[in-house]
C-alpha positions as CSV (number, residue, x, y, z in Angstrom):
1,X,28.4,5.4,9.9
2,X,26.6,5.1,13.2
3,X,24.8,1.8,13.8
4,X,21.0,1.7,14.5
5,X,19.5,-0.2,17.4
6,X,17.9,-3.4,16.1
7,X,14.7,-4.8,17.3
8,X,15.2,-7.0,20.4
9,X,13.7,-10.4,20.7
10,X,11.0,-9.1,23.0
11,X,10.1,-6.3,20.5
12,X,9.9,-8.7,17.6
13,X,7.6,-11.0,19.7
14,X,5.4,-8.0,20.7
15,X,5.0,-6.9,17.0
16,X,4.3,-10.5,15.9
17,X,1.6,-11.0,18.5
18,X,-0.1,-7.7,17.7
19,X,0.1,-7.5,13.9
20,X,-3.7,-7.7,13.6
21,X,-4.4,-5.1,16.4
22,X,-5.1,-1.4,16.1
23,X,-2.0,0.6,16.8
24,X,-3.8,3.6,18.4
25,X,-5.7,1.2,20.8
26,X,-2.4,-0.5,21.7
27,X,-0.8,2.8,22.7
28,X,-3.7,3.6,25.0
29,X,-4.3,0.2,26.5
30,X,-1.1,-1.8,26.5
31,X,0.5,-2.2,29.9
32,X,4.1,-0.8,30.2
33,X,6.8,-3.4,30.0
34,X,10.3,-2.8,31.2
35,X,12.0,-4.3,28.2
36,X,9.8,-2.5,25.6
37,X,9.8,1.0,24.2
38,X,6.1,1.0,23.5
39,X,6.1,4.0,21.2
40,X,8.9,2.6,19.1
41,X,7.3,-0.8,18.7
42,X,3.9,0.6,17.9
43,X,5.4,2.8,15.1
44,X,7.2,-0.3,13.8
45,X,4.0,-2.2,14.0
46,X,2.0,0.4,12.1
47,X,4.6,0.7,9.3
48,X,4.8,-3.1,9.0
49,X,1.0,-3.3,8.7
50,X,1.1,-0.9,5.8
51,X,3.8,-3.0,4.2
52,X,1.8,-6.2,4.4
53,X,0.6,-6.2,0.8
54,X,2.9,-3.6,-0.6
55,X,6.2,-5.3,0.6
56,X,5.3,-8.9,1.4
57,X,8.9,-10.2,1.6
58,X,9.9,-7.3,3.9
59,X,6.8,-7.7,6.0
60,X,7.7,-11.3,6.6
61,X,11.2,-10.5,7.8
62,X,10.9,-9.8,11.5
63,X,14.4,-8.3,11.8
64,X,13.9,-5.4,9.4
65,X,13.4,-1.9,10.6
66,X,10.7,0.2,9.0
67,X,10.7,4.0,8.5
68,X,7.7,6.1,9.6
69,X,4.4,4.7,8.2
70,X,4.0,7.7,5.8
71,X,7.4,6.7,4.1
72,X,6.1,3.2,3.6
73,X,2.9,4.5,2.0
74,X,4.8,6.8,-0.4
75,X,7.6,4.4,-1.2
76,X,7.8,1.9,-4.0
77,X,6.0,-1.5,-3.8
78,X,7.9,-4.7,-4.1
79,X,6.1,-5.4,-7.5
80,X,7.1,-2.0,-9.1
81,X,10.7,-2.3,-7.7
82,X,11.0,-5.8,-9.3
83,X,9.7,-4.5,-12.6
84,X,12.2,-1.6,-12.5
85,X,15.0,-4.1,-11.9
86,X,14.0,-5.9,-15.2
87,X,14.8,-2.6,-17.1
88,X,18.3,-2.1,-15.8
89,X,21.6,-3.9,-15.5
90,X,25.3,-3.2,-15.5
91,X,28.5,-2.9,-13.4
92,X,27.5,0.0,-11.2
93,X,24.2,1.6,-10.1
94,X,23.9,4.9,-8.2
95,X,20.6,5.5,-6.3
96,X,20.7,9.3,-5.6
97,X,17.5,9.3,-3.6
98,X,18.0,6.3,-1.3
99,X,15.1,6.6,1.2
100,X,13.8,3.3,2.5
101,X,16.0,1.4,0.1
102,X,13.4,-0.9,-1.5
103,X,14.2,0.2,-5.1
104,X,17.9,0.1,-4.4
105,X,17.7,-3.4,-2.9
106,X,16.0,-4.9,-5.9
107,X,17.9,-2.9,-8.5
108,X,21.2,-3.9,-6.9
109,X,20.5,-7.5,-7.8
110,X,21.2,-6.6,-11.5
111,X,24.5,-4.8,-10.9
112,X,28.0,-5.9,-9.8
113,X,27.9,-3.0,-7.3
114,X,25.5,-0.3,-6.2
115,X,25.8,3.0,-4.3
116,X,23.0,4.3,-2.2
117,X,23.0,8.0,-1.4
118,X,20.8,9.6,1.4
119,X,21.1,12.9,3.1
120,X,19.1,12.1,6.2
121,X,21.4,10.3,8.7
122,X,18.7,8.2,10.4
123,X,17.3,7.0,7.1
124,X,20.7,6.1,5.8
125,X,21.6,4.2,9.0
126,X,18.3,2.2,8.8
127,X,18.9,1.3,5.2
128,X,22.4,0.2,5.8
129,X,21.1,-2.0,8.7
130,X,18.4,-3.5,6.5
131,X,20.7,-4.2,3.6
132,X,22.8,-6.2,6.0
133,X,19.8,-8.2,7.3
134,X,18.9,-8.9,3.6
135,X,22.4,-9.9,2.7
136,X,22.8,-7.2,0.1
137,X,26.5,-7.0,0.5
138,X,27.1,-5.2,-2.8
139,X,25.4,-2.0,-1.8
140,X,27.6,0.8,-0.4
141,X,25.7,3.4,1.7
142,X,26.9,7.0,1.6
143,X,25.4,9.7,3.8
144,X,25.1,13.2,2.4
145,X,23.7,15.4,-0.3
146,X,23.7,13.6,-3.6
147,X,25.3,16.1,-6.0
148,X,28.0,16.8,-3.4
149,X,28.8,13.1,-3.0
150,X,28.8,12.5,-6.8
151,X,31.4,15.2,-7.2
152,X,33.4,14.5,-4.0
153,X,33.7,10.8,-4.7
154,X,34.0,11.2,-8.5
155,X,31.3,8.6,-8.9
156,X,30.6,7.0,-12.3
157,X,28.0,4.4,-13.1
158,X,26.1,2.7,-15.9
159,X,22.8,3.9,-14.4
160,X,21.5,6.5,-12.0
161,X,18.1,6.0,-10.4
162,X,16.1,8.9,-8.9
163,X,12.8,9.1,-7.1
164,X,12.7,12.7,-6.1
165,X,10.9,13.7,-2.9
166,X,7.4,15.1,-3.6
167,X,7.1,17.2,-0.5
168,X,8.3,20.8,0.1
169,X,10.0,22.2,3.2
170,X,6.6,22.4,4.9
171,X,5.8,18.8,4.0
172,X,3.2,19.9,1.6
173,X,2.7,17.6,-1.5
174,X,4.1,18.9,-4.8
175,X,3.7,17.5,-8.3
176,X,5.8,19.4,-10.7
177,X,9.2,17.9,-11.3
178,X,11.0,21.2,-10.7
179,X,9.4,21.5,-7.3
180,X,10.6,18.1,-6.2
181,X,13.9,17.4,-4.4
182,X,16.3,17.2,-6.1
183,X,15.2,19.3,-9.0
184,X,16.0,16.9,-11.8
185,X,15.3,19.3,-14.6
186,X,18.0,21.7,-13.3
187,X,20.4,18.9,-12.3
188,X,20.0,16.7,-15.3
189,X,23.1,17.9,-17.2
190,X,25.3,17.3,-14.1
191,X,23.8,13.8,-13.5
192,X,24.5,12.8,-17.1
193,X,28.2,13.5,-16.5
194,X,28.1,10.7,-13.9
195,X,26.1,8.1,-15.9
196,X,24.9,7.8,-19.5
197,X,21.4,6.6,-18.5
198,X,18.9,7.7,-15.8
199,X,15.7,6.1,-14.7
200,X,13.4,8.6,-13.0
201,X,10.3,7.7,-11.0
202,X,7.5,10.3,-10.8
203,X,4.1,10.8,-9.5
204,X,1.2,9.4,-11.6
205,X,-0.3,12.9,-11.4
206,X,2.5,14.4,-13.5
207,X,1.5,15.1,-17.1
208,X,3.5,12.8,-19.4
209,X,3.8,15.0,-22.4
210,X,4.8,18.0,-20.3
211,X,7.5,15.9,-18.6
212,X,8.9,14.6,-21.9
213,X,9.2,18.2,-23.1
214,X,10.8,19.4,-19.8
215,X,13.3,16.5,-19.6
216,X,15.6,16.5,-22.6
217,X,16.7,13.0,-23.7
218,X,13.6,10.9,-22.7
219,X,13.8,7.7,-24.7
220,X,11.1,5.6,-23.0
221,X,8.2,6.1,-20.6
222,X,7.0,3.2,-18.5
223,X,3.5,3.6,-17.1
224,X,2.9,1.0,-14.3
225,X,-0.5,-0.3,-13.2
226,X,-1.1,-2.5,-10.2
227,X,-4.5,-3.7,-9.1
228,X,-7.0,-1.0,-10.2
229,X,-4.5,1.9,-9.9
230,X,-1.7,3.6,-11.9
231,X,1.1,3.4,-9.4
232,X,4.2,4.9,-11.1
233,X,5.4,6.6,-14.3
234,X,9.1,6.1,-15.1
235,X,11.3,8.0,-17.5
236,X,14.3,6.5,-19.2
237,X,16.7,9.4,-20.0
238,X,19.9,9.6,-22.0
239,X,22.0,12.4,-23.4
240,X,20.8,12.0,-27.0
241,X,17.4,13.5,-27.6
242,X,14.5,11.6,-29.3
243,X,11.6,13.6,-30.9
244,X,8.7,13.7,-28.5
245,X,6.3,12.0,-30.9
246,X,8.7,9.0,-31.2
247,X,9.3,8.4,-27.5
248,X,8.2,4.8,-26.7
249,X,5.4,4.6,-24.1
250,X,5.4,1.3,-22.4
251,X,2.1,0.4,-20.6
252,X,2.5,-2.4,-18.1
253,X,-0.2,-3.9,-15.8
254,X,1.7,-5.8,-13.2
255,X,1.0,-8.9,-11.1
256,X,1.8,-8.7,-7.4
257,X,5.2,-10.3,-8.0
258,X,6.2,-7.6,-10.5
259,X,5.8,-9.8,-13.6
260,X,3.7,-8.3,-16.4
261,X,0.1,-9.5,-16.7
262,X,-0.7,-7.2,-19.7
263,X,1.4,-4.8,-21.7
264,X,1.8,-3.0,-25.0
265,X,4.0,-0.2,-26.4
266,X,3.1,2.8,-28.5
267,X,4.2,6.3,-29.4
268,X,2.4,9.6,-29.6
269,X,2.8,9.4,-33.4
270,X,1.0,6.1,-33.4
271,X,-1.8,7.5,-31.2
272,X,-2.2,10.4,-33.6
273,X,-2.4,8.2,-36.7
274,X,-4.7,5.6,-35.2
275,X,-8.2,5.4,-36.7
276,X,-10.5,3.7,-34.3
277,X,-13.9,2.3,-35.2
278,X,-16.8,4.0,-33.4
279,X,-20.0,2.2,-32.8
280,X,-22.8,1.0,-30.5
281,X,-22.1,-1.5,-27.7
282,X,-21.7,-5.1,-28.9
283,X,-21.7,-8.2,-26.7
284,X,-18.6,-7.4,-24.5
285,X,-17.5,-4.2,-22.8
286,X,-14.0,-3.3,-21.8
287,X,-12.8,-0.7,-19.3
288,X,-9.1,0.1,-19.5
289,X,-6.9,-0.2,-16.4
290,X,-5.9,3.2,-15.0
291,X,-2.3,3.0,-16.4
292,X,-3.7,2.7,-20.0
293,X,-5.8,5.9,-19.5
294,X,-2.8,7.7,-17.9
295,X,-0.6,6.7,-20.9
296,X,-3.2,8.3,-23.2
297,X,-3.6,5.3,-25.6
298,X,-7.2,6.1,-26.3
299,X,-7.4,5.6,-30.1
300,X,-4.5,3.2,-30.3
301,X,-6.1,0.8,-27.9
302,X,-9.1,0.3,-30.3
303,X,-6.7,-0.5,-33.2
304,X,-4.4,-2.7,-31.1
305,X,-7.1,-5.0,-29.8
306,X,-9.6,-4.7,-32.7
307,X,-12.3,-3.1,-30.6
308,X,-15.1,-0.7,-31.2
309,X,-14.8,2.5,-29.3
310,X,-18.2,3.7,-27.9
311,X,-17.4,7.4,-28.3
312,X,-14.3,9.7,-28.7
313,X,-14.4,10.9,-25.0
314,X,-16.0,7.9,-23.2
315,X,-12.9,5.5,-23.4
316,X,-15.1,2.4,-23.2
317,X,-14.6,-0.3,-25.8
318,X,-16.7,-3.2,-27.1
319,X,-16.4,-6.4,-29.2
320,X,-18.6,-9.2,-30.5
321,X,-16.0,-11.9,-29.4
322,X,-14.2,-11.8,-26.1
323,X,-10.6,-10.4,-25.9
324,X,-8.8,-12.4,-23.3
325,X,-5.7,-10.3,-22.9
326,X,-7.3,-6.9,-22.6
327,X,-5.4,-4.6,-20.1
328,X,-8.3,-3.8,-17.9
329,X,-11.7,-5.1,-16.8
330,X,-14.0,-7.1,-19.1
331,X,-17.7,-7.5,-18.9
332,X,-20.6,-9.2,-20.7
333,X,-23.3,-6.8,-21.7
334,X,-26.8,-8.0,-20.6
335,X,-28.8,-4.9,-21.6
336,X,-28.4,-1.3,-22.8
337,X,-31.1,1.0,-21.3
338,X,-32.0,4.6,-21.1
339,X,-30.7,6.6,-18.2
340,X,-34.0,6.3,-16.4
341,X,-34.7,5.3,-12.8
342,X,-37.6,3.0,-13.8
343,X,-35.6,1.3,-16.6
344,X,-32.7,0.7,-14.3
345,X,-35.0,-0.6,-11.5
346,X,-36.3,-3.3,-13.9
347,X,-32.7,-4.4,-14.7
348,X,-31.6,-4.3,-11.1
349,X,-34.6,-5.7,-9.1
350,X,-32.7,-5.9,-5.8
351,X,-31.5,-2.2,-6.2
352,X,-27.9,-3.3,-5.7
353,X,-25.3,-2.7,-8.3
354,X,-21.7,-1.4,-8.9
355,X,-21.8,1.9,-10.8
356,X,-19.2,3.6,-13.0
357,X,-19.7,7.0,-14.6
358,X,-17.7,8.3,-17.6
359,X,-18.6,11.0,-20.1
360,X,-22.0,11.4,-18.5
361,X,-23.6,14.2,-16.4
362,X,-23.6,13.6,-12.7
363,X,-21.3,11.9,-10.2
364,X,-21.6,8.3,-9.0
365,X,-23.0,9.6,-5.6
366,X,-25.6,11.8,-7.3
367,X,-26.7,9.1,-9.7
368,X,-26.9,6.5,-6.9
369,X,-29.3,8.7,-5.0
370,X,-31.3,9.6,-8.1
371,X,-31.6,5.9,-9.2
372,X,-31.9,4.5,-5.7
373,X,-29.0,2.2,-6.0
374,X,-27.0,0.5,-3.3
375,X,-23.3,-0.4,-3.8
376,X,-22.4,-4.0,-4.4
377,X,-23.8,-7.2,-6.0
378,X,-22.8,-8.9,-9.2
379,X,-24.3,-6.4,-11.6
380,X,-22.1,-3.6,-13.0
381,X,-23.7,-0.5,-14.5
382,X,-21.8,1.9,-16.8
383,X,-23.4,5.3,-17.4
384,X,-21.9,6.8,-20.5
385,X,-22.5,8.7,-23.7
386,X,-22.4,6.9,-27.1
387,X,-20.9,8.3,-30.3
388,X,-24.3,9.4,-31.6
389,X,-24.8,11.5,-28.4
390,X,-27.3,9.1,-26.7
391,X,-26.9,8.8,-22.9
392,X,-27.3,5.2,-21.8
393,X,-26.6,2.8,-19.0
394,X,-24.9,-0.5,-19.9
395,X,-26.0,-3.4,-17.6
396,X,-23.2,-5.9,-17.4
397,X,-21.7,-8.8,-15.5
398,X,-18.0,-9.5,-15.0
399,X,-16.5,-12.0,-17.3
């Protein structure tokens, strides 16, 4: 495999000194230097800036080479990669969609040996170089099309990991699994000949129930939240099929180091059987993290945490006593008022509040204009509809 050209000492110094600068401005204003390829270092600088919070350990390593900034944006974070590593272990791992190599690097720490497959030569070369810098000596890098390499090399493993590319030949975003590359629905039987277990990463936009039906053998689904977002949905697949209603759905809200801050498991059967309590707002209000909503634990959440649900379609919850381990944001309710500009003005005398709208007519932007509200402050307003049909605004403060 061809070697890549590492960053020189001068290039590393330039990047270090300009990490806080705007890349576009640098390209326009920086003076040419004989020992610097300015376009190369600015691309590296831009990608590294995007990795600062997403990949803090990689960001801190000045010798690592980064792919184009878009690849950093679309790739896994250090937190989600560490979590995935907690799910898998064995003698041999095959990563059939290598890419930047973040997932492969963290997963490899749980295996005696790992094989990274990548069909783009420059991407494979950069990953091989980075693995060397990181001391990941147990990863073997193979360049070529994954299915061809699996057959040619007669590769067998305990696990296969796949994160299919979600862009078509024209670089347009795609969502459906069959439109991704590789098409895992079509290739699943072949992949299961090379490993008894697969872990598949998909876009959070993909419908979970549709995917479970389309991918025979899904045993578990892991829905990962980080910060305020749902970042990834993972599918654990084996040859033996499990009824869709019994597939275990694991909801995990992660800390920045990949450990679990909040989590619970449920199945579609449990969600269907759950009988939530509906009622008016009590003293405390709870807004589920995005991963909880993506997982569809709408009724089960009420039963699991002994909460009152404000309405079937509002997905806000309430309690008289605080629930400290709720997977989402928690607020203390100060008032419940009619959705009226004068009422709201009395509750928010400074005219500054954070607004969330759910199961309520109008967008945040429209209601801000209608109620003359500015963004910010310590007051949080929730415009929603209660179980009795009343449209209200909950005036709250963060717990």
